[in-house]
Every structure is written in structure tokens, then in C-alpha cells.
C-alpha positions in Angstrom: 1.4 -20.3 -0.8 3.8 -22.7 1.0 4.6 -20.3 3.7 1.0 -20.0 4.7 0.8 -23.7 5.4 4.2 -23.8 7.0 3.4 -20.9 9.4 0.1 -22.7 10.4 2.1 -25.6 11.8 5.0 -23.4 13.2 7.2 -23.8 10.2 8.6 -21.4 7.7 11.9 -19.9 6.7 12.7 -18.5 10.2 13.0 -14.9 9.1 10.5 -13.7 11.7 7.6 -13.1 9.4 4.3 -14.7 10.1 2.0 -15.7 7.2 -1.5 -16.7 7.9 -5.1 -16.4 6.4 -7.2 -14.2 8.8 -10.6 -15.2 10.1 -12.3 -12.0 8.9 -12.3 -9.2 6.3 -11.3 -6.4 8.6 -8.1 -5.3 10.4 -8.1 -2.2 12.6 -11.8 -1.7 11.7 -10.9 -1.4 8.1 -12.3 -3.6 5.3 -9.2 -5.5 3.8 -8.1 -8.8 2.1 -8.3 -11.9 4.2 -4.5 -12.8 4.1 -2.0 -11.5 6.7 1.7 -11.1 6.9 3.2 -9.9 10.2 6.8 -9.1 10.5 9.7 -6.5 10.5 10.2 -4.2 7.4 13.7 -5.2 6.4 14.0 -2.9 3.3 12.2 0.0 1.5 12.7 -0.3 -2.4 10.9 2.9 -3.2 8.0 5.0 -2.0 5.4 2.1 -2.5 7.3 -1.2 -2.1 8.8 -2.8 1.0 10.1 -6.1 2.2 8.7 -7.9 5.1 10.2 -11.2 6.0 11.6 -11.7 2.6 8.4 -11.1 0.9 8.1 -8.2 -1.5 5.1 -6.0 -0.5 3.6 -3.5 -3.1 1.4 -0.9 -1.1 -2.0 -1.1 -2.5 -4.2 1.8 -3.7 -1.2 4.2 -4.1 1.5 5.0 -6.6 4.7 6.8 -5.6 7.1 8.6 -7.9 9.7 6.4 -9.3 13.2 6.7 -8.1 14.3 8.5 -11.1 11.5 11.1 -10.9 11.5 14.3 -9.0 10.6 13.4 -5.3 11.1 9.8 -5.9 14.1 9.4 -3.4 12.1 11.6 -0.9 9.1 9.5 -1.2 11.2 6.4 -0.4 12.9 8.2 2.5 9.4 9.2 3.9 8.4 5.5 3.8 11.6 4.3 5.2 11.3 6.8 8.2 7.8 5.4 8.9 8.4 1.6 8.7 12.1 0.5 8.2 13.1 -1.8 11.0 9.6 -1.7 12.6 7.0 -4.3 12.9 3.9 -4.2 10.5 0.8 -6.2 9.5 0.3 -6.5 5.8 -3.3 -7.4 4.8 -3.9 -8.6 1.3 -5.9 -10.6 -1.2 -3.7 -10.8 -4.3 -0.3 -10.6 -5.8 0.8 -8.6 -8.9 2.3 -9.7 -12.2 5.8 -9.4 -10.5 4.7 -11.8 -7.8 4.6 -9.1 -5.1 1.9 -9.1 -2.5 -0.4 -6.1 -3.1 -1.5 -5.0 0.4 -2.4 -2.5 3.0 0.3 -2.0 5.6 -0.6 -1.3 9.2 1.6 -0.2 12.0 0.8 -1.6 15.5 -1.2 1.5 16.4 -3.5 0.8 13.4 -2.3 3.6 11.3 -2.3 2.8 7.6 1.1 3.3 6.0 -0.4 3.4 2.5 -2.8 6.3 3.4 0.0 8.1 5.3 2.1 8.2 2.2 -0.7 9.9 0.3 -1.4 12.3 3.2 2.2 13.3 3.4 2.3 14.1 -0.4 4.7 11.3 -0.9 2.4 9.2 -3.3 -0.7 9.5 -5.3 -4.1 7.8 -4.6 -4.1 5.3 -7.5 -7.6 5.8 -8.7 -7.4 3.3 -11.5 -7.7 0.6 -8.9 -10.4 2.3 -6.7 -12.8 -0.6 -7.3 -10.4 -2.9 -5.3 -11.2 -1.2 -2.1 -14.1 -0.3 0.1 -15.9 3.0 -0.5 -14.8 4.3 2.8 -11.3 3.7 1.9 -11.8 5.4 -1.5 -13.2 8.4 0.4 -10.2 8.5 2.8 -7.7 8.2 0.0 -9.4 10.8 -2.1 -9.5 13.2 0.9 -5.9 12.7 1.8 -4.9 13.1 -1.9 -6.7 16.4 -2.2 -5.6 17.8 1.1 -1.9 17.1 0.4 -2.3 18.6 -3.1 -4.1 21.7 -1.9 -1.5 22.2 0.9 1.3 21.6 -1.7 2.8 18.9 0.5 5.7 16.8 -0.6 5.5 16.0 -4.3 2.9 18.6 -4.8 5.3 21.5 -3.9 6.3 21.5 -7.7 4.9 20.4 -10.9 4.4 16.7 -10.6 4.2 13.9 -13.3 2.2 10.9 -12.2 4.3 7.6 -12.1 2.0 5.8 -14.5 2.5 8.7 -17.1 6.2 8.5 -16.4 6.2 4.7 -17.0 3.7 4.3 -19.8 3.4 7.9 -21.3 -0.4 7.9 -20.8 -3.0 8.6 -18.2 -4.4 5.7 -16.3 -8.1 4.8 -17.0 -10.1 5.5 -13.9 -13.5 3.6 -13.7 -16.5 5.9 -13.6 -18.2 3.4 -11.2 -17.4 0.1 -9.6 -19.1 -3.1 -10.5 -19.5 -3.9 -6.8 -21.3 -0.7 -6.3 -20.4 2.1 -3.8 -21.9 0.5 -0.8 -19.6 0.1 2.2 -18.2 -3.5 2.7 -18.7 -5.1 6.2 
């Protein structure tokens, strides 16, 4: 990633975002990817995709309703109210097939935006990708998802179709266990 090398020497595209590898695997006491992007959120595409410093960021571990689904525009509005025009830190380890960074978004107070979307009933915990996160994070997402659903928050106020079913017509495959086990990462 050229931006990583440029930011290390003070270069870059001048858009205010900082791209740099981190020294550890945690941010705000959460086990996360080693790469970091810090900057201002300049746009919110939908309930799980934002732009920070020209970089498209897909929020990891969640899936929000598509814009053409019930609650899709509300999910986007919830995310925009949380982060649009604000400074965030994105931690990540990978990009997706659309070349978007797949990461966890943190506000300066260390609140996790991804988890907040689930807790608000604005997105699903995307269990099909549960093995990509630490057991403590899996538990937090599962609890937030269950709580929002039980309280009929947001998208749970009415019958809801998961976005992966909407896109593909089939349920996502959820792993029964993770190859890296269920031990907490340090």
C-alpha cells in the first residue's frame, strides 16, 4: 500500500488521513488488525460502509440492510449521525474483493462504531465471519445482537430479511467452531 509508505515519511495525498502500521495488535484494549487509518469520515455510503481520507471502509463483523431494503436508509442515517464529519481510527488486517478496507472503526473515546450499529439494531452481527475476530469480540457482538433483537430496536421492530439473504437468496454459512479456537487473543 503506497499510502502507508508515504505517510511514514510525511507524504501522502494531503487529504488528512493518516495510514500507518501499528506496533501492536490492540487498540482501545481490543484485539484488532495491525494496520491503522486515522482521519475524518467524509461520507457514509450505507449502514456498514464509510469513507475516511478517500479510503472506502467496510465495517468488519457486521452487515447492515441494503439501501433498497426496509430500514436500509435508517441504518445509514444512524451511522452518519455517529461518525460523519468526525475523526475516527480504523484498525484492519485485510481488504475485500472490492478493494475496500475491512476494519473496526473507533471513535476518540474508544467506542466501537461497528458494535454500536449492532447494539442500535441498525445492523446484524455477521456471524459467517466470526472466526476473523477474537472470542471476546464475538461474545460482545452476539450479546449486542441478541439485546437489540429482544428489545425490538431499529430493524428488529418489524420482520427483517438479512442483507446476505437479500443479496444472495440464501442463508450465510456460520462456522460451528473456529480453526484458531475460542481462546482470547492477546
